[in-house]
Each structure stands twice: as C-alpha cells, then as structure tokens.
N, C-alpha and C positions, 0 to 999 in steps of 0.2 A: 574773425567774427563779423558780418555787420550786421546792426538792429536795424527794424525794418519805419524807426520813426522817422527816417528826411525822406520824402518823395522824391528827392534827386538822385536815391541811392538804386531806385526799383524800377526796374525795364520788363515790358513784356517778354515772355521767353525766357525767365531766370527761374531757376527751382526758388524756393522758399520753405516757410515752414509756417505757418499761419495756428492763430486761435480764431475757430467758429464762433459766436453768439452762443449758442447753447455750451460752449466748454468755455465761458469766463470765467466761470466758478471753479472750476478744475483746473484748469489752465494744460488741458490735455491741446497739442499743435497732429495738425493735418503738413502734409506733406506734398508741396504739389506748383505747378506750372504756372508763373502769372497770364493771364487772357489780357485783362486789363487793370488799371488804378480808379480806384472809386474815388481818393478821397482828395480835393481839391485844394486844400491847404499843403503850402509846404512843407511843413512838419505835423506830428501830432505825437501827443504822450503817450498814448498806448499803442501805438504803432500807425500805417497808412493801411488802409481798408485796401481788399484788391478782390477781385472777382480771378476764381483760378479757370485755367483750360475745363476742367469736369464739372462747370458752375456753381462752386461752393465759394462761398462769399466769408471773409474772416478776416482782422489784420495779422499784418508781417510782425513776427516775433524774431527773425534770422532770416539773411539772405545767405543761402548757400554756395552761391557759383559765384 
C-alpha cells in the first residue's frame, strides 16, 4: 500500500482512492483514475491533490496499482 503524500509516487492513469473536499469530515473515499496532479509541492501531509478523469478533485489517500 502506497499512501498519497509524495507527488513522485503519483502518475496520470493510476487508480487511486481520494477523499473529496466535501467528504473530509467523514473520510469517505472515492475511487478513480488520475487525470492530472494539482499539488505542486513534492509532498503534502494530507495527500497530493489530483483531478480524476471524471472531473472530481480530492486528495490521494491510497495508490492502488
């Protein structure tokens, strides 16, 4: 299991679990495929922010492939 705190671990086309902004309190995860990476810094304590291919934006909690 790779968590989503390092930008270098994440690539477009990967399947990931993210937490949407609206779900941050509950921690509910949404699964999808990375379209683009939105965080510029090399690491982020809450997870790197990405946009999925369906347009949803959230922070990566786990990289699945």
